[in-house]
C-alpha positions in Angstrom: 96.4 107.4 104.8 93.8 108.0 107.4 92.3 111.3 108.2 93.7 112.7 105.0 97.4 113.0 105.4 100.6 112.2 103.8 101.2 111.6 100.1 97.5 112.0 99.2 97.1 115.2 101.3 100.1 116.4 103.1 102.6 115.9 100.3 100.2 117.1 97.7 99.3 120.3 99.4 102.9 121.2 100.0 104.0 120.1 96.5 101.4 122.0 94.7 102.2 125.1 96.5 106.0 125.0 95.6 105.6 124.4 91.9 104.1 126.6 89.1 101.6 125.2 86.6 104.1 125.4 83.6 106.3 122.9 85.3 103.6 120.5 86.5 103.7 118.0 83.5 107.5 117.6 83.6 107.7 117.3 87.3 104.9 114.8 87.6 106.4 112.7 84.7 109.8 112.6 86.4 108.4 111.7 89.8 105.9 109.1 88.3 108.9 107.4 86.4 110.5 107.1 89.8 107.5 105.1 91.1 105.6 107.8 92.9 102.2 108.8 91.4 101.1 112.1 92.8 98.1 112.5 90.5 96.7 109.0 91.6 97.2 110.1 95.2 95.3 113.3 94.5 92.5 111.3 93.0 92.2 108.9 95.8 91.9 111.6 98.4 88.7 112.8 96.8 86.5 109.9 98.4 88.4 110.0 101.7 86.5 112.7 103.5 83.1 111.0 103.3 84.6 107.7 104.9 86.5 109.5 107.6 83.7 111.9 108.5 81.7 109.0 109.9 84.2 108.5 112.6 84.5 112.1 113.8 83.5 113.1 117.4 82.4 116.5 118.6 85.8 117.2 120.0 87.5 117.1 116.5 88.4 120.5 115.2 89.5 121.7 111.7 88.9 120.1 108.4 90.3 116.7 107.2 93.6 117.2 105.3 95.5 119.5 107.6 99.2 119.0 108.7 98.0 117.8 112.1 94.8 116.5 113.5 93.0 118.7 116.2 91.3 117.3 119.2 89.8 119.5 122.0 89.5 117.3 125.1 86.2 118.2 126.9 87.8 118.6 130.3 84.4 119.4 131.8 83.6 115.7 131.5 86.5 114.6 133.8 87.8 115.5 137.2 91.5 114.3 136.6 91.7 113.1 133.1 94.7 110.9 132.1 95.5 110.3 128.4 96.5 106.8 127.5 98.4 106.0 124.3 99.4 102.8 122.4 100.9 101.9 119.1 100.7 98.6 117.1 100.8 96.9 113.8 99.0 93.9 112.2 102.2 91.8 111.7 102.4 89.0 109.1 98.7 88.6 108.9 99.2 91.1 106.2 100.7 88.3 104.0 97.3 86.5 104.1 95.5 89.7 103.2 97.8 90.3 100.3 97.5 86.7 99.1 93.7 86.8 99.1 93.6 90.4 97.9 91.3 91.2 100.8 92.4 94.1 102.9 89.5 95.7 104.9 89.5 93.1 107.6 93.1 93.8 108.6 92.4 97.4 108.9 89.6 96.5 111.4 92.2 94.2 113.2 94.5 97.1 113.6 91.9 99.5 115.1 90.5 96.9 117.4 93.9 95.7 118.7 94.8 99.2 119.6 91.5 99.8 121.2 91.8 96.7 123.3 95.3 97.7 124.4 94.1 100.9 126.1 90.8 99.2 127.3 92.8 97.2 129.7 93.5 100.3 131.6 89.8 101.4 131.5 90.5 104.0 128.8 87.9 105.2 126.3 89.3 105.5 122.8 89.4 109.1 121.5 91.3 109.2 118.4 93.5 107.2 116.1 96.3 107.9 113.5 97.5 105.4 111.0 100.5 104.7 108.8 100.3 102.9 105.5 103.5 102.2 103.6 103.5 100.9 99.9 106.0 100.5 97.3 103.3 101.7 94.7 99.9 103.2 95.6 97.3 100.6 94.8 93.8 102.2 94.6 91.9 99.1 95.4 94.0 98.2 98.4 94.1 101.8 99.6 90.3 102.1 99.4 89.7 98.8 101.4 92.1 99.8 104.1 90.5 103.2 104.6 87.1 101.5 104.6 88.2 99.1 107.3 89.8 101.8 109.4 86.7 104.0 109.2 84.3 101.1 110.0 86.3 99.9 112.9 86.9 103.5 114.3 83.1 104.3 114.0 82.2 101.1 115.7 84.5 101.9 118.6 83.5 105.5 118.9 87.1 106.6 118.0 87.9 109.4 115.7 90.3 108.8 112.7 92.0 112.2 112.6 95.3 111.7 110.8 97.8 109.5 109.4 100.5 108.9 106.8 100.6 107.2 103.4 104.1 106.7 102.1 104.9 105.6 98.5 108.4 104.1 98.8 109.3 102.1 95.7 112.4 100.0 96.3 111.7 99.6 100.0 108.4 97.6 99.8 108.2 94.7 97.4 105.5 94.7 94.7 102.0 94.3 96.3 103.3 94.4 99.9 102.5 97.1 102.4 102.7 97.9 106.1 99.9 99.0 108.4 100.4 100.6 111.8 98.4 102.9 114.1 98.6 105.0 117.2 95.7 105.4 119.4 95.0 107.9 122.3 92.3 107.4 124.9 91.3 108.9 128.3 90.5 107.6 131.8 89.9 109.2 135.0 92.9 109.0 137.2 91.0 107.3 140.0 89.4 104.9 137.6 92.7 103.5 136.1 92.7 99.7 136.0 96.3 98.9 136.9 96.1 95.6 138.8 96.8 97.1 142.2 93.5 95.9 143.5 94.0 92.3 142.5 93.8 89.9 145.4 93.7 86.1 146.1 90.4 84.6 145.3 89.6 87.0 142.3 88.2 85.0 139.4 89.8 85.0 135.9 87.1 85.5 133.3 88.1 84.8 129.7 86.4 86.5 126.8 86.2 84.4 123.7 88.3 85.4 120.7 87.4 85.0 117.0 90.5 83.1 116.1 94.2 84.0 115.9 93.3 87.7 116.1 96.7 89.4 115.0 99.3 87.2 116.7 101.1 84.0 116.1 100.9 84.2 112.2 104.5 83.5 111.6 104.2 80.1 113.3 100.8 79.4 112.0 101.9 80.0 108.4 104.8 77.7 108.9 102.6 74.8 110.1 99.7 75.3 107.7 101.7 76.0 104.5 105.1 74.4 104.9 104.3 71.4 107.0 100.6 70.6 106.4 100.7 71.8 102.8 97.2 73.3 103.0 96.0 76.2 100.7 94.2 79.3 101.5 91.1 78.2 99.5 90.9 74.7 101.1 87.9 74.2 103.0 87.9 72.4 106.4 84.9 71.0 108.1 86.0 71.7 111.6 86.6 75.3 110.8 83.4 75.5 108.8 85.2 77.8 106.2 88.3 77.9 104.2 91.7 78.4 105.8 91.9 81.8 104.2 88.5 82.8 105.7 89.6 81.5 109.1 93.0 83.4 109.1 91.2 86.7 108.2 88.6 86.7 110.9 88.6 90.1 112.6 90.3 90.7 115.9 87.4 91.2 118.3 86.9 94.6 120.0 86.3 94.2 123.8 85.8 97.8 124.7 82.0 97.7 124.7 82.1 95.0 127.4 84.7 97.0 129.6 82.7 100.2 129.1 79.5 98.6 130.2 81.0 97.0 133.3 82.7 100.3 134.2 79.6 102.5 133.7 78.8 104.8 136.6 75.3 103.1 136.7 76.6 99.6 136.7 76.8 97.4 139.8 80.0 96.1 138.5 81.8 99.4 138.2 84.6 98.5 140.7 84.3 94.7 140.2 87.2 94.4 137.5 90.5 94.6 139.3 92.8 93.8 136.3 92.5 93.2 132.5 95.0 91.6 130.1 94.6 91.7 126.4 96.0 88.2 125.1 98.2 89.1 122.2 101.8 88.2 121.3 103.1 86.2 124.3 99.9 84.5 124.9 98.9 83.7 128.4 102.4 83.4 129.9 103.5 86.9 128.9 100.5 88.9 129.0 98.7 88.0 132.2 101.8 88.8 134.4 101.8 92.4 133.1 98.9 93.2 135.2 99.7 91.2 138.4 101.0 92.8 141.6 104.3 91.3 142.8 102.7 89.0 145.2 100.1 87.5 143.1 100.0 84.6 140.7 97.4 83.5 138.1 96.3 79.9 137.8 94.5 78.8 134.7 92.6 75.7 134.4 93.0 74.0 131.1 89.7 72.6 129.7 87.7 75.3 131.3 87.0 77.1 128.0 86.3 76.3 124.3 89.5 76.0 122.4 88.8 76.9 118.9 89.4 74.3 116.1 92.1 76.3 114.5 94.4 76.0 117.5 93.8 72.2 117.7 94.7 71.9 114.1 97.8 73.9 114.5 98.9 71.9 117.6 98.4 68.6 115.9 99.8 69.7 112.5 102.8 71.2 114.0 103.4 69.1 116.9 103.6 72.0 119.2 103.6 71.6 123.0 100.9 72.9 125.2 103.3 75.3 126.8 104.3 76.8 123.4 100.7 76.9 122.2 99.8 79.0 125.4 102.9 81.2 124.7 102.2 82.0 121.1 98.5 81.9 120.7 95.5 83.1 122.5 93.9 79.7 122.3 90.4 81.0 122.0 90.7 83.7 124.8 91.2 87.2 123.5 91.0 89.1 126.8 90.9 88.1 130.4 89.1 90.0 133.2 90.3 89.6 136.8 87.1 90.1 138.7 85.6 90.2 142.2 84.1 86.6 142.5 80.8 87.9 143.6 80.4 89.9 140.4 81.3 87.2 137.9 77.7 86.2 137.0 76.9 89.9 136.1 80.1 90.4 134.3 79.3 87.3 132.3 75.8 88.5 131.5 77.0 91.8 130.2 79.5 89.8 127.9 76.6 87.7 126.6 74.6 90.9 125.8 77.5 92.0 123.7 77.5 88.8 121.8 80.7 87.4 123.4 81.1 84.0 125.1 82.8 84.1 128.5 84.3 81.4 130.8 85.7 81.3 134.2 89.0 80.1 133.4 91.1 80.4 136.6 91.7 82.3 139.8 94.2 84.5 141.5 96.5 83.1 144.3 99.3 84.3 146.4 102.8 83.9 144.9 105.2 85.3 142.2 103.5 87.2 139.3 103.5 84.2 137.0 101.0 82.1 135.1 100.5 78.4 136.0 98.3 76.4 133.7 96.9 73.2 135.4 
């Protein structure tokens, strides 16, 4: 429940208005015995506002806990604003969070993934709504999730204005939960990055990932736990941490880099011709999504630092190079397709934001496909 909605707020507000005080004990006991704890939800909402308040922007109207979040777009800032939306989840990375009982990082993953998905279009994140579904409301898990969501939203300048927390006993197994969010951003119509300006000779700049991010966990878990028989608390020297710590590394937010390169005062404002977020589908499925019909992307293997976790997965699972690049990000979380003359400046911007970058390929004439040489 983000922004103060659903069981902890939406349902509590409605339920309390429909029943009288004399029936409260009986009704709560019946509903609690069915697996839904209204009083617990009401208690948890008490500490919610302080966390969410840190994420709010001036455009947010109303108080936390309404039936809908209000956001007054400042149209004076834009000439022809276009709203950009996206929705995503964390996937089976949640199983690692549950196993380690550590939940704030997957909440950050969720926000950063969504922010990146609209950043590829040049959009500034405005606000986010989340969904948390549980069989039984777990206070510690709930608190960590809200903490992670609020932290990542505040870091991205994105308001957390609403959401849904659902207690659904019988649907979710004990200890399990689902985590999903929807994000809305804005971009000037003439500043949308849609790939139309991509041309032969453009450089492909890869921005380093922190690890698996939020994709490929089904295959990774199969290799690590079923084939290699490792445990989450096993330490590995090449990783410099335990497998559990590696698998919970937070999905990186690349919006600060995109924002800086697109600043009106930046010499690189028009240098980026296309952006791809390397998520599910890896290189082969994501880069073509931004290529014009007569452009192809050539990626040079060995041109960037492949993170140790990917080498372990490939060796441990006997996975081909092609499948590795089709499932995982291989150490590149986002690619920028850039005017070659602006590459040094773009890379300096990435460095200033603490992110390694590599020139990993170029654009050529051809069908909108990816070739890894």
